[in-house]
N, CA, C and O atoms as a CHARMM CRD file, in Angstrom:
* protein
*
  360
    1    1 MET  N      0.82400  -1.19000   0.00000 PROA 1      0.00000
    2    1 MET  CA     0.00000   0.00000   0.00000 PROA 1      0.00000
    3    1 MET  C      0.86700   1.25200   0.00000 PROA 1      0.00000
    4    1 MET  O      0.59500   2.18200  -0.76000 PROA 1      0.00000
    5    2 SER  N      1.91600   1.30100   0.84300 PROA 2      0.00000
    6    2 SER  CA     2.74300   2.49600   0.91100 PROA 2      0.00000
    7    2 SER  C      3.47700   2.74400  -0.39900 PROA 2      0.00000
    8    2 SER  O      3.70900   3.89700  -0.76300 PROA 2      0.00000
    9    3 LEU  N      3.85000   1.67600  -1.12100 PROA 3      0.00000
   10    3 LEU  CA     4.50400   1.86100  -2.41600 PROA 3      0.00000
   11    3 LEU  C      3.55400   2.48600  -3.42100 PROA 3      0.00000
   12    3 LEU  O      3.97700   3.29500  -4.24700 PROA 3      0.00000
   13    4 GLU  N      2.29200   2.13000  -3.36900 PROA 4      0.00000
   14    4 GLU  CA     1.29600   2.72800  -4.26000 PROA 4      0.00000
   15    4 GLU  C      1.16900   4.22800  -4.00200 PROA 4      0.00000
   16    4 GLU  O      1.07400   5.02100  -4.93800 PROA 4      0.00000
   17    5 ILE  N      1.16900   4.60400  -2.74200 PROA 5      0.00000
   18    5 ILE  CA     1.07400   6.02300  -2.38500 PROA 5      0.00000
   19    5 ILE  C      2.31500   6.75900  -2.86300 PROA 5      0.00000
   20    5 ILE  O      2.21700   7.83600  -3.45200 PROA 5      0.00000
   21    6 GLU  N      3.49700   6.17300  -2.60600 PROA 6      0.00000
   22    6 GLU  CA     4.74300   6.79800  -3.04800 PROA 6      0.00000
   23    6 GLU  C      4.76100   6.96900  -4.56300 PROA 6      0.00000
   24    6 GLU  O      5.14600   8.02800  -5.05900 PROA 6      0.00000
   25    7 ASP  N      4.35000   5.94000  -5.30200 PROA 7      0.00000
   26    7 ASP  CA     4.32600   6.01600  -6.76300 PROA 7      0.00000
   27    7 ASP  C      3.35800   7.09300  -7.24700 PROA 7      0.00000
   28    7 ASP  O      3.67100   7.83200  -8.18000 PROA 7      0.00000
   29    8 SER  N      2.19100   7.18600  -6.62300 PROA 8      0.00000
   30    8 SER  CA     1.20600   8.18900  -7.02300 PROA 8      0.00000
   31    8 SER  C      1.73500   9.59600  -6.82100 PROA 8      0.00000
   32    8 SER  O      1.54700  10.46200  -7.67500 PROA 8      0.00000
   33    9 LEU  N      2.39000   9.82500  -5.70900 PROA 9      0.00000
   34    9 LEU  CA     2.90800  11.15800  -5.41800 PROA 9      0.00000
   35    9 LEU  C      4.13000  11.50500  -6.26600 PROA 9      0.00000
   36    9 LEU  O      4.35000  12.67500  -6.57800 PROA 9      0.00000
   37   10 SER  N      4.92200  10.51000  -6.63900 PROA 10     0.00000
   38   10 SER  CA     6.10100  10.80000  -7.46300 PROA 10     0.00000
   39   10 SER  C      5.68700  11.29500  -8.83600 PROA 10     0.00000
   40   10 SER  O      6.42200  12.05100  -9.47200 PROA 10     0.00000
   41   11 GLY  N      4.52300  10.87900  -9.29900 PROA 11     0.00000
   42   11 GLY  CA     4.01100  11.32300 -10.58500 PROA 11     0.00000
   43   11 GLY  C      3.62700  12.78900 -10.60300 PROA 11     0.00000
   44   11 GLY  O      3.53300  13.38100 -11.67900 PROA 11     0.00000
   45   12 ILE  N      3.40200  13.39100  -9.44900 PROA 12     0.00000
   46   12 ILE  CA     3.05600  14.80600  -9.39700 PROA 12     0.00000
   47   12 ILE  C      4.20000  15.63900  -8.80700 PROA 12     0.00000
   48   12 ILE  O      4.01300  16.78700  -8.40700 PROA 12     0.00000
   49   13 GLY  N      5.36100  15.04000  -8.76700 PROA 13     0.00000
   50   13 GLY  CA     6.53500  15.78000  -8.30600 PROA 13     0.00000
   51   13 GLY  C      6.70000  15.85100  -6.80700 PROA 13     0.00000
   52   13 GLY  O      7.44600  16.69400  -6.30800 PROA 13     0.00000
   53   14 ARG  N      6.03500  15.00200  -6.09100 PROA 14     0.00000
   54   14 ARG  CA     6.15800  14.97100  -4.62900 PROA 14     0.00000
   55   14 ARG  C      6.81500  13.65600  -4.22200 PROA 14     0.00000
   56   14 ARG  O      6.59400  12.61500  -4.84000 PROA 14     0.00000
   57   15 CYS  N      7.60900  13.72600  -3.18900 PROA 15     0.00000
   58   15 CYS  CA     8.27300  12.52200  -2.68900 PROA 15     0.00000
   59   15 CYS  C      7.80600  12.27500  -1.26200 PROA 15     0.00000
   60   15 CYS  O      7.86100  13.16500  -0.41400 PROA 15     0.00000
   61   16 LEU  N      7.35900  11.08900  -1.01700 PROA 16     0.00000
   62   16 LEU  CA     6.89100  10.71200   0.31400 PROA 16     0.00000
   63   16 LEU  C      7.44500   9.34000   0.63300 PROA 16     0.00000
   64   16 LEU  O      7.28400   8.39600  -0.14100 PROA 16     0.00000
   65   17 ARG  N      8.08700   9.23600   1.75500 PROA 17     0.00000
   66   17 ARG  CA     8.58900   7.95000   2.22100 PROA 17     0.00000
   67   17 ARG  C      7.81600   7.55100   3.46300 PROA 17     0.00000
   68   17 ARG  O      7.75000   8.30100   4.43700 PROA 17     0.00000
   69   18 ILE  N      7.24500   6.38700   3.42100 PROA 18     0.00000
   70   18 ILE  CA     6.52900   5.86300   4.57400 PROA 18     0.00000
   71   18 ILE  C      7.39900   4.78100   5.18300 PROA 18     0.00000
   72   18 ILE  O      7.60100   3.72000   4.59200 PROA 18     0.00000
   73   19 ASP  N      7.90400   5.05800   6.35700 PROA 19     0.00000
   74   19 ASP  CA     8.80500   4.13900   7.04300 PROA 19     0.00000
   75   19 ASP  C      7.99200   3.28200   8.00800 PROA 19     0.00000
   76   19 ASP  O      7.63200   3.72600   9.09800 PROA 19     0.00000
   77   20 SER  N      7.71100   2.06000   7.59600 PROA 20     0.00000
   78   20 SER  CA     6.84900   1.20100   8.42300 PROA 20     0.00000
   79   20 SER  C      7.47700   0.89200   9.77800 PROA 20     0.00000
   80   20 SER  O      6.75700   0.70600  10.75900 PROA 20     0.00000
   81   21 ALA  N      8.79300   0.83300   9.85000 PROA 21     0.00000
   82   21 ALA  CA     9.44300   0.58100  11.14300 PROA 21     0.00000
   83   21 ALA  C      9.18500   1.74000  12.09700 PROA 21     0.00000
   84   21 ALA  O      8.94500   1.52900  13.28600 PROA 21     0.00000
   85   22 MET  N      9.23300   2.96600  11.57500 PROA 22     0.00000
   86   22 MET  CA     8.98100   4.13400  12.41700 PROA 22     0.00000
   87   22 MET  C      7.51300   4.17300  12.84200 PROA 22     0.00000
   88   22 MET  O      7.20400   4.50700  13.98600 PROA 22     0.00000
   89   23 ILE  N      6.61800   3.83600  11.92900 PROA 23     0.00000
   90   23 ILE  CA     5.19300   3.79900  12.25800 PROA 23     0.00000
   91   23 ILE  C      4.93900   2.76500  13.34500 PROA 23     0.00000
   92   23 ILE  O      4.20100   3.03200  14.29400 PROA 23     0.00000
   93   24 ASN  N      5.54500   1.58600  13.21600 PROA 24     0.00000
   94   24 ASN  CA     5.34800   0.53900  14.21800 PROA 24     0.00000
   95   24 ASN  C      5.90900   0.94900  15.57500 PROA 24     0.00000
   96   24 ASN  O      5.32400   0.62400  16.60800 PROA 24     0.00000
   97   25 THR  N      7.03300   1.65700  15.58400 PROA 25     0.00000
   98   25 THR  CA     7.60600   2.14200  16.84100 PROA 25     0.00000
   99   25 THR  C      6.66700   3.15700  17.48100 PROA 25     0.00000
  100   25 THR  O      6.40200   3.09400  18.68200 PROA 25     0.00000
  101   26 ASP  N      6.16600   4.08900  16.68200 PROA 26     0.00000
  102   26 ASP  CA     5.23600   5.09400  17.19600 PROA 26     0.00000
  103   26 ASP  C      3.93700   4.44600  17.66500 PROA 26     0.00000
  104   26 ASP  O      3.39300   4.82400  18.70300 PROA 26     0.00000
  105   27 LEU  N      3.44500   3.48500  16.91400 PROA 27     0.00000
  106   27 LEU  CA     2.21800   2.78600  17.29500 PROA 27     0.00000
  107   27 LEU  C      2.41000   2.04200  18.61400 PROA 27     0.00000
  108   27 LEU  O      1.52500   2.03800  19.46900 PROA 27     0.00000
  109   28 SER  N      3.54900   1.42700  18.76700 PROA 28     0.00000
  110   28 SER  CA     3.84400   0.70500  20.01000 PROA 28     0.00000
  111   28 SER  C      3.85600   1.65900  21.20300 PROA 28     0.00000
  112   28 SER  O      3.32700   1.33200  22.26500 PROA 28     0.00000
  113   29 LYS  N      4.45200   2.82600  21.03200 PROA 29     0.00000
  114   29 LYS  CA     4.46600   3.82900  22.10000 PROA 29     0.00000
  115   29 LYS  C      3.04200   4.30000  22.40700 PROA 29     0.00000
  116   29 LYS  O      2.66900   4.45500  23.57000 PROA 29     0.00000
  117   30 PHE  N      2.25400   4.52300  21.35400 PROA 30     0.00000
  118   30 PHE  CA     0.87000   4.94400  21.50500 PROA 30     0.00000
  119   30 PHE  C      0.07900   3.90600  22.29800 PROA 30     0.00000
  120   30 PHE  O     -0.65500   4.24700  23.22500 PROA 30     0.00000
  121   31 ILE  N      0.23500   2.64200  21.92500 PROA 31     0.00000
  122   31 ILE  CA    -0.46700   1.56000  22.61700 PROA 31     0.00000
  123   31 ILE  C     -0.03600   1.48800  24.06900 PROA 31     0.00000
  124   31 ILE  O     -0.87700   1.31500  24.95100 PROA 31     0.00000
  125   32 ASP  N      1.26000   1.61600  24.33600 PROA 32     0.00000
  126   32 ASP  CA     1.74700   1.58900  25.72000 PROA 32     0.00000
  127   32 ASP  C      1.05300   2.65300  26.57000 PROA 32     0.00000
  128   32 ASP  O      0.59000   2.37200  27.67500 PROA 32     0.00000
  129   33 VAL  N      0.98800   3.86900  26.04500 PROA 33     0.00000
  130   33 VAL  CA     0.37100   4.97100  26.79100 PROA 33     0.00000
  131   33 VAL  C     -1.12100   4.71900  26.98500 PROA 33     0.00000
  132   33 VAL  O     -1.65000   4.91500  28.07900 PROA 33     0.00000
  133   34 LYS  N     -1.79600   4.28600  25.92700 PROA 34     0.00000
  134   34 LYS  CA    -3.24000   4.07800  25.99600 PROA 34     0.00000
  135   34 LYS  C     -3.63300   2.88200  26.86300 PROA 34     0.00000
  136   34 LYS  O     -4.75800   2.82800  27.36000 PROA 34     0.00000
  137   35 VAL  N     -2.73700   1.93800  27.05100 PROA 35     0.00000
  138   35 VAL  CA    -3.00700   0.79600  27.93500 PROA 35     0.00000
  139   35 VAL  C     -2.65900   1.16100  29.37500 PROA 35     0.00000
  140   35 VAL  O     -3.33800   0.72800  30.30700 PROA 35     0.00000
  141   36 ASP  N     -1.61200   1.95000  29.55900 PROA 36     0.00000
  142   36 ASP  CA    -1.19500   2.31700  30.91500 PROA 36     0.00000
  143   36 ASP  C     -2.25600   3.14400  31.64400 PROA 36     0.00000
  144   36 ASP  O     -2.44500   2.98300  32.85000 PROA 36     0.00000
  145   37 GLU  N     -2.94900   4.02600  30.92100 PROA 37     0.00000
  146   37 GLU  CA    -3.94500   4.89200  31.55400 PROA 37     0.00000
  147   37 GLU  C     -5.05300   4.09500  32.26400 PROA 37     0.00000
  148   37 GLU  O     -5.23500   4.26100  33.47000 PROA 37     0.00000
  149   38 PRO  N     -5.79600   3.23600  31.54800 PROA 38     0.00000
  150   38 PRO  CA    -6.85200   2.48500  32.25800 PROA 38     0.00000
  151   38 PRO  C     -6.27600   1.43300  33.20500 PROA 38     0.00000
  152   38 PRO  O     -6.92100   1.06700  34.18700 PROA 38     0.00000
  153   39 SER  N     -5.07900   0.94900  32.92200 PROA 39     0.00000
  154   39 SER  CA    -4.47100  -0.06700  33.78800 PROA 39     0.00000
  155   39 SER  C     -4.25500   0.48000  35.19400 PROA 39     0.00000
  156   39 SER  O     -4.48000  -0.21700  36.18300 PROA 39     0.00000
  157   40 ARG  N     -3.82000   1.72400  35.27200 PROA 40     0.00000
  158   40 ARG  CA    -3.60600   2.34200  36.58700 PROA 40     0.00000
  159   40 ARG  C     -4.93900   2.59600  37.28600 PROA 40     0.00000
  160   40 ARG  O     -5.08600   2.31400  38.47500 PROA 40     0.00000
  161   41 CYS  N     -5.89400   3.12200  36.55200 PROA 41     0.00000
  162   41 CYS  CA    -7.19800   3.46600  37.15800 PROA 41     0.00000
  163   41 CYS  C     -7.97700   2.23500  37.60500 PROA 41     0.00000
  164   41 CYS  O     -8.63300   2.24600  38.64700 PROA 41     0.00000
  165   42 LYS  N     -7.89800   1.17800  36.81000 PROA 42     0.00000
  166   42 LYS  CA    -8.70000  -0.01300  37.08900 PROA 42     0.00000
  167   42 LYS  C     -7.89200  -1.13100  37.72800 PROA 42     0.00000
  168   42 LYS  O     -8.41300  -2.21700  37.98500 PROA 42     0.00000
  169   43 ASP  N     -6.62300  -0.86000  37.98200 PROA 43     0.00000
  170   43 ASP  CA    -5.74200  -1.82200  38.64700 PROA 43     0.00000
  171   43 ASP  C     -5.73100  -3.18000  37.94400 PROA 43     0.00000
  172   43 ASP  O     -5.93600  -4.21900  38.57100 PROA 43     0.00000
  173   44 TYR  N     -5.48400  -3.15300  36.62000 PROA 44     0.00000
  174   44 TYR  CA    -5.39500  -4.39200  35.85400 PROA 44     0.00000
  175   44 TYR  C     -4.22900  -5.24200  36.36600 PROA 44     0.00000
  176   44 TYR  O     -3.18600  -4.70200  36.73500 PROA 44     0.00000
  177   45 PRO  N     -4.39700  -6.54900  36.39000 PROA 45     0.00000
  178   45 PRO  CA    -3.25200  -7.41700  36.70000 PROA 45     0.00000
  179   45 PRO  C     -2.17000  -7.23800  35.62700 PROA 45     0.00000
  180   45 PRO  O     -2.47200  -6.88900  34.48600 PROA 45     0.00000
  181   46 VAL  N     -0.92900  -7.47600  35.99700 PROA 46     0.00000
  182   46 VAL  CA     0.19400  -7.31200  35.06800 PROA 46     0.00000
  183   46 VAL  C     -0.00300  -8.16200  33.81700 PROA 46     0.00000
  184   46 VAL  O      0.28500  -7.70700  32.71000 PROA 46     0.00000
  185   47 ALA  N     -0.48500  -9.37600  33.97900 PROA 47     0.00000
  186   47 ALA  CA    -0.68500 -10.27600  32.83300 PROA 47     0.00000
  187   47 ALA  C     -1.72700  -9.71600  31.86200 PROA 47     0.00000
  188   47 ALA  O     -1.55500  -9.81400  30.64700 PROA 47     0.00000
  189   48 LEU  N     -2.79800  -9.13600  32.38600 PROA 48     0.00000
  190   48 LEU  CA    -3.83200  -8.57100  31.52400 PROA 48     0.00000
  191   48 LEU  C     -3.29100  -7.36500  30.75900 PROA 48     0.00000
  192   48 LEU  O     -3.53600  -7.22000  29.56200 PROA 48     0.00000
  193   49 LYS  N     -2.56800  -6.51900  31.44500 PROA 49     0.00000
  194   49 LYS  CA    -1.95900  -5.34700  30.80600 PROA 49     0.00000
  195   49 LYS  C     -1.04100  -5.79100  29.66700 PROA 49     0.00000
  196   49 LYS  O     -1.07800  -5.22300  28.57600 PROA 49     0.00000
  197   50 HSD  N     -0.23400  -6.78900  29.92100 PROA 50     0.00000
  198   50 HSD  CA     0.66900  -7.33400  28.90300 PROA 50     0.00000
  199   50 HSD  C     -0.12000  -7.90400  27.72700 PROA 50     0.00000
  200   50 HSD  O      0.21600  -7.64700  26.57100 PROA 50     0.00000
  201   51 ASP  N     -1.15000  -8.66300  28.01400 PROA 51     0.00000
  202   51 ASP  CA    -1.96600  -9.27100  26.95700 PROA 51     0.00000
  203   51 ASP  C     -2.65100  -8.21400  26.08700 PROA 51     0.00000
  204   51 ASP  O     -2.75900  -8.38000  24.87200 PROA 51     0.00000
  205   52 ILE  N     -3.10600  -7.14300  26.70600 PROA 52     0.00000
  206   52 ILE  CA    -3.74300  -6.06000  25.94200 PROA 52     0.00000
  207   52 ILE  C     -2.72800  -5.43800  24.98600 PROA 52     0.00000
  208   52 ILE  O     -3.02800  -5.20200  23.81600 PROA 52     0.00000
  209   53 LYS  N     -1.53300  -5.17600  25.49200 PROA 53     0.00000
  210   53 LYS  CA    -0.49500  -4.56700  24.64900 PROA 53     0.00000
  211   53 LYS  C     -0.12000  -5.48100  23.48300 PROA 53     0.00000
  212   53 LYS  O     -0.03100  -5.02700  22.34200 PROA 53     0.00000
  213   54 VAL  N      0.09400  -6.74300  23.76200 PROA 54     0.00000
  214   54 VAL  CA     0.50200  -7.68600  22.71300 PROA 54     0.00000
  215   54 VAL  C     -0.61000  -7.85100  21.67500 PROA 54     0.00000
  216   54 VAL  O     -0.35800  -7.76800  20.47300 PROA 54     0.00000
  217   55 ALA  N     -1.82200  -8.08000  22.13500 PROA 55     0.00000
  218   55 ALA  CA    -2.93800  -8.28100  21.21000 PROA 55     0.00000
  219   55 ALA  C     -3.19600  -7.02600  20.37700 PROA 55     0.00000
  220   55 ALA  O     -3.44200  -7.11600  19.17400 PROA 55     0.00000
  221   56 SER  N     -3.14000  -5.87600  21.00700 PROA 56     0.00000
  222   56 SER  CA    -3.37100  -4.62200  20.28400 PROA 56     0.00000
  223   56 SER  C     -2.30400  -4.39500  19.22100 PROA 56     0.00000
  224   56 SER  O     -2.61700  -3.99600  18.09900 PROA 56     0.00000
  225   57 THR  N     -1.06500  -4.64400  19.56700 PROA 57     0.00000
  226   57 THR  CA     0.02500  -4.46000  18.61600 PROA 57     0.00000
  227   57 THR  C     -0.10600  -5.43300  17.45200 PROA 57     0.00000
  228   57 THR  O      0.06900  -5.04700  16.29600 PROA 57     0.00000
  229   58 ASN  N     -0.41100  -6.68400  17.75000 PROA 58     0.00000
  230   58 ASN  CA    -0.52500  -7.69700  16.69800 PROA 58     0.00000
  231   58 ASN  C     -1.73100  -7.46300  15.79000 PROA 58     0.00000
  232   58 ASN  O     -1.64700  -7.68100  14.58100 PROA 58     0.00000
  233   59 GLN  N     -2.83500  -7.02900  16.35400 PROA 59     0.00000
  234   59 GLN  CA    -4.06300  -6.88100  15.58100 PROA 59     0.00000
  235   59 GLN  C     -4.16800  -5.53800  14.86000 PROA 59     0.00000
  236   59 GLN  O     -4.91600  -5.41800  13.89000 PROA 59     0.00000
  237   60 ALA  N     -3.44200  -4.54500  15.31400 PROA 60     0.00000
  238   60 ALA  CA    -3.53700  -3.21300  14.70800 PROA 60     0.00000
  239   60 ALA  C     -2.93600  -3.16700  13.30600 PROA 60     0.00000
  240   60 ALA  O     -3.37100  -2.37600  12.47000 PROA 60     0.00000
  241   61 LEU  N     -1.94600  -4.00400  13.05000 PROA 61     0.00000
  242   61 LEU  CA    -1.29300  -4.04600  11.74300 PROA 61     0.00000
  243   61 LEU  C     -0.84800  -2.66300  11.27000 PROA 61     0.00000
  244   61 LEU  O     -1.02300  -2.30500  10.10500 PROA 61     0.00000
  245   62 GLY  N     -0.27300  -1.89800  12.19000 PROA 62     0.00000
  246   62 GLY  CA     0.24300  -0.57800  11.84300 PROA 62     0.00000
  247   62 GLY  C     -0.81100   0.50700  11.71400 PROA 62     0.00000
  248   62 GLY  O     -0.51800   1.58900  11.20700 PROA 62     0.00000
  249   63 THR  N     -2.03300   0.24200  12.16200 PROA 63     0.00000
  250   63 THR  CA    -3.12700   1.19000  11.99500 PROA 63     0.00000
  251   63 THR  C     -3.47100   1.85200  13.32500 PROA 63     0.00000
  252   63 THR  O     -3.98500   1.20900  14.24000 PROA 63     0.00000
  253   64 PHE  N     -3.18200   3.13900  13.41400 PROA 64     0.00000
  254   64 PHE  CA    -3.47600   3.88000  14.63200 PROA 64     0.00000
  255   64 PHE  C     -4.97100   3.94400  14.90300 PROA 64     0.00000
  256   64 PHE  O     -5.39800   3.84600  16.05300 PROA 64     0.00000
  257   65 SER  N     -5.76600   4.10800  13.85900 PROA 65     0.00000
  258   65 SER  CA    -7.21400   4.25900  14.07700 PROA 65     0.00000
  259   65 SER  C     -7.81100   3.00200  14.69600 PROA 65     0.00000
  260   65 SER  O     -8.65300   3.09400  15.58900 PROA 65     0.00000
  261   66 TRP  N     -7.38300   1.82300  14.23000 PROA 66     0.00000
  262   66 TRP  CA    -7.89400   0.57500  14.81100 PROA 66     0.00000
  263   66 TRP  C     -7.50600   0.50500  16.27700 PROA 66     0.00000
  264   66 TRP  O     -8.34800   0.23900  17.13500 PROA 66     0.00000
  265   67 ALA  N     -6.22900   0.74400  16.56600 PROA 67     0.00000
  266   67 ALA  CA    -5.75500   0.66800  17.94900 PROA 67     0.00000
  267   67 ALA  C     -6.49000   1.67300  18.82900 PROA 67     0.00000
  268   67 ALA  O     -6.86500   1.35700  19.95800 PROA 67     0.00000
  269   68 SER  N     -6.69300   2.86900  18.32000 PROA 68     0.00000
  270   68 SER  CA    -7.37400   3.90100  19.09100 PROA 68     0.00000
  271   68 SER  C     -8.80500   3.50100  19.43400 PROA 68     0.00000
  272   68 SER  O     -9.24200   3.65400  20.57500 PROA 68     0.00000
  273   69 LEU  N     -9.52800   2.99000  18.45000 PROA 69     0.00000
  274   69 LEU  CA   -10.92200   2.59200  18.68600 PROA 69     0.00000
  275   69 LEU  C    -11.02800   1.43900  19.68100 PROA 69     0.00000
  276   69 LEU  O    -11.84900   1.48000  20.59700 PROA 69     0.00000
  277   70 VAL  N    -10.20700   0.42300  19.50200 PROA 70     0.00000
  278   70 VAL  CA   -10.26700  -0.74400  20.38700 PROA 70     0.00000
  279   70 VAL  C     -9.83000  -0.37800  21.80100 PROA 70     0.00000
  280   70 VAL  O    -10.46800  -0.77900  22.77500 PROA 70     0.00000
  281   71 LEU  N     -8.75100   0.37700  21.91200 PROA 71     0.00000
  282   71 LEU  CA    -8.26700   0.74100  23.25000 PROA 71     0.00000
  283   71 LEU  C     -9.23300   1.68800  23.96300 PROA 71     0.00000
  284   71 LEU  O     -9.34700   1.65400  25.18800 PROA 71     0.00000
  285   72 HSD  N     -9.91900   2.52300  23.20700 PROA 72     0.00000
  286   72 HSD  CA   -10.95300   3.37200  23.82200 PROA 72     0.00000
  287   72 HSD  C    -12.09100   2.49700  24.34100 PROA 72     0.00000
  288   72 HSD  O    -12.57500   2.69600  25.45500 PROA 72     0.00000
  289   73 ASP  N    -12.51100   1.53600  23.53800 PROA 73     0.00000
  290   73 ASP  CA   -13.57600   0.62800  23.94700 PROA 73     0.00000
  291   73 ASP  C    -13.17100  -0.13400  25.20700 PROA 73     0.00000
  292   73 ASP  O    -13.97700  -0.30500  26.12100 PROA 73     0.00000
  293   74 ILE  N    -11.93900  -0.58400  25.24900 PROA 74     0.00000
  294   74 ILE  CA   -11.44900  -1.30600  26.42600 PROA 74     0.00000
  295   74 ILE  C    -11.44600  -0.38900  27.64800 PROA 74     0.00000
  296   74 ILE  O    -11.83400  -0.80700  28.73900 PROA 74     0.00000
  297   75 SER  N    -11.01500   0.84600  27.46900 PROA 75     0.00000
  298   75 SER  CA   -10.96800   1.76900  28.61600 PROA 75     0.00000
  299   75 SER  C    -12.35700   2.07400  29.15600 PROA 75     0.00000
  300   75 SER  O    -12.50200   2.42300  30.32700 PROA 75     0.00000
  301   76 GLU  N    -13.38000   1.94700  28.31400 PROA 76     0.00000
  302   76 GLU  CA   -14.75600   2.18600  28.72500 PROA 76     0.00000
  303   76 GLU  C    -15.40900   0.94100  29.33100 PROA 76     0.00000
  304   76 GLU  O    -16.50700   1.02300  29.88200 PROA 76     0.00000
  305   77 THR  N    -14.75000  -0.18700  29.23400 PROA 77     0.00000
  306   77 THR  CA   -15.29100  -1.44600  29.74600 PROA 77     0.00000
  307   77 THR  C    -15.24700  -1.43300  31.26800 PROA 77     0.00000
  308   77 THR  O    -14.18100  -1.30200  31.86900 PROA 77     0.00000
  309   78 LYS  N    -16.39400  -1.56800  31.87100 PROA 78     0.00000
  310   78 LYS  CA   -16.50300  -1.47300  33.33100 PROA 78     0.00000
  311   78 LYS  C    -16.01700  -2.73700  34.04400 PROA 78     0.00000
  312   78 LYS  O    -15.46600  -2.66000  35.14200 PROA 78     0.00000
  313   79 VAL  N    -16.21900  -3.89000  33.42500 PROA 79     0.00000
  314   79 VAL  CA   -15.87800  -5.16500  34.06500 PROA 79     0.00000
  315   79 VAL  C    -14.56300  -5.67000  33.47800 PROA 79     0.00000
  316   79 VAL  O    -14.47700  -5.98200  32.29000 PROA 79     0.00000
  317   80 THR  N    -13.56200  -5.74300  34.31000 PROA 80     0.00000
  318   80 THR  CA   -12.22900  -6.14300  33.86900 PROA 80     0.00000
  319   80 THR  C    -12.22500  -7.50200  33.18900 PROA 80     0.00000
  320   80 THR  O    -11.47400  -7.71100  32.23600 PROA 80     0.00000
  321   81 SER  N    -13.04500  -8.42000  33.65700 PROA 81     0.00000
  322   81 SER  CA   -13.06100  -9.76700  33.07600 PROA 81     0.00000
  323   81 SER  C    -13.55000  -9.77300  31.62600 PROA 81     0.00000
  324   81 SER  O    -13.31100 -10.74000  30.90200 PROA 81     0.00000
  325   82 LYS  N    -14.22300  -8.72000  31.19600 PROA 82     0.00000
  326   82 LYS  CA   -14.71900  -8.64700  29.81300 PROA 82     0.00000
  327   82 LYS  C    -13.68100  -8.08100  28.84000 PROA 82     0.00000
  328   82 LYS  O    -13.87900  -8.12400  27.62500 PROA 82     0.00000
  329   83 VAL  N    -12.59700  -7.56100  29.36200 PROA 83     0.00000
  330   83 VAL  CA   -11.56100  -6.96500  28.51100 PROA 83     0.00000
  331   83 VAL  C    -10.95600  -8.01100  27.58400 PROA 83     0.00000
  332   83 VAL  O    -10.78400  -7.75000  26.39300 PROA 83     0.00000
  333   84 ARG  N    -10.63000  -9.18800  28.10800 PROA 84     0.00000
  334   84 ARG  CA   -10.04100 -10.24400  27.27400 PROA 84     0.00000
  335   84 ARG  C    -10.95900 -10.61800  26.11300 PROA 84     0.00000
  336   84 ARG  O    -10.48300 -10.86300  25.00400 PROA 84     0.00000
  337   85 GLY  N    -12.23500 -10.66400  26.34900 PROA 85     0.00000
  338   85 GLY  CA   -13.19500 -10.98400  25.30300 PROA 85     0.00000
  339   85 GLY  C    -13.19100  -9.95100  24.18200 PROA 85     0.00000
  340   85 GLY  O    -13.37000 -10.29000  23.01200 PROA 85     0.00000
  341   86 LYS  N    -12.99100  -8.71700  24.54100 PROA 86     0.00000
  342   86 LYS  CA   -12.95700  -7.66000  23.53200 PROA 86     0.00000
  343   86 LYS  C    -11.74500  -7.78300  22.62900 PROA 86     0.00000
  344   86 LYS  O    -11.77700  -7.34100  21.48000 PROA 86     0.00000
  345   87 LEU  N    -10.69000  -8.37200  23.12900 PROA 87     0.00000
  346   87 LEU  CA    -9.48100  -8.56300  22.32900 PROA 87     0.00000
  347   87 LEU  C     -9.45000  -9.92800  21.64700 PROA 87     0.00000
  348   87 LEU  O     -8.57200 -10.19200  20.82600 PROA 87     0.00000
  349   88 GLY  N    -10.38900 -10.78200  21.98000 PROA 88     0.00000
  350   88 GLY  CA   -10.38400 -12.11700  21.42200 PROA 88     0.00000
  351   88 GLY  C     -9.35000 -13.01100  22.09100 PROA 88     0.00000
  352   88 GLY  O     -8.92000 -14.01000  21.51400 PROA 88     0.00000
  353   89 ILE  N     -8.95200 -12.65300  23.30600 PROA 89     0.00000
  354   89 ILE  CA    -7.98200 -13.45800  24.06200 PROA 89     0.00000
  355   89 ILE  C     -8.75400 -14.48100  24.87900 PROA 89     0.00000
  356   89 ILE  O     -9.68500 -14.13000  25.60400 PROA 89     0.00000
  357   90 LEU  N     -8.37900 -15.71400  24.76400 PROA 90     0.00000
  358   90 LEU  CA    -9.05100 -16.74600  25.55200 PROA 90     0.00000
  359   90 LEU  C     -8.26500 -17.09600  26.78200 PROA 90     0.00000
  360   90 LEU  O     -8.68700 -17.95000  27.56200 PROA 90     0.00000
């Protein structure tokens, strides 16, 4: 997908480089912050916090919007035991 965008922009004299490694690093930092906030307020167990981070990173596929929507939904979840279900973690 990023190559298609780069090719399209090069045709109009613009150069854009999409560095997926940088996006993944930024996404990982974003997920860390967004998981830490509800984890502190709701006192999530360490294992649950870890599982949320891993599942979010794996399922987001470099997409901030997906991670943002899911992590917001998780932060709004009142019952901690339902968080795993929202991530599809068994």
